[in-house]
Structure formats: C-alpha cells, structure tokens
C-alpha positions, 0 to 999 in steps of 0.5 A: 499499500502506498502511503499519503504524501506527507506520511513518515515511512514505517516498517512493515507491520505483521498482523497480530492477536497477542493478549497483554496489559499496558500500564499508564504512568498513573499506575493504571493497568489496562487489558490490551490486544496487540493488533499488529507489530513491527520492529518499532511499534505496535497497535493495541486495542482495548478491551473497552472504547477508550483513548489513552493520553498521546505522549505518554510513556507506558510499558507494554507487558506481554507473556514473553516481553515487557516493553517500554513505549510512547503513545503516538496516537490514541482514537476509538478504543485503539492506540499506536505505541512506538517502542523506546528500544527496536525489537531487533 
C-alpha cells in the first residue's frame, strides 16, 4: 500500500493477536490486544472503547516481553505505540 504524501515511512507491520496489558504513568493497568506489530512499534486495542494520552510513556506487558513505549496516537479504542528500543 502506498502512503499518502506527508506520511512518514515505517517498517512493515505484521498482523497479530497477542493479549497483554499496558501500564499507564498513573499506575493504571489496562487489558489490551496487540493487533499488529513491527520492529519499532505496534497497534493495540482496548477491551473497552477508550483513549489514552498521546505522548504518555507506557509499559507494554506481554507474556514473553515487557516493552517501554510512547503513545503516538489514540482513537476509538485503539492506540499506536512506538517502542523505546526497536525489537531487533
């Protein structure tokens, strides 16, 4: 798929369905499902329709990994996270 003018290229994202949690800066722990993932980030979906603060530093806690990330966007029960350190 071609990106629209003005969009920044990003790594190819792979479809996923990984259940986990994110920990918000205020200590709130939310259940999420990772919907897609790349070397640099992922899209998460919340169990309930909600948003989280853009720019917030969060911890994505999955069964096999705990990742530091920043919320890049959040809308309609979904959010995009950018990992603090690439996966590979």
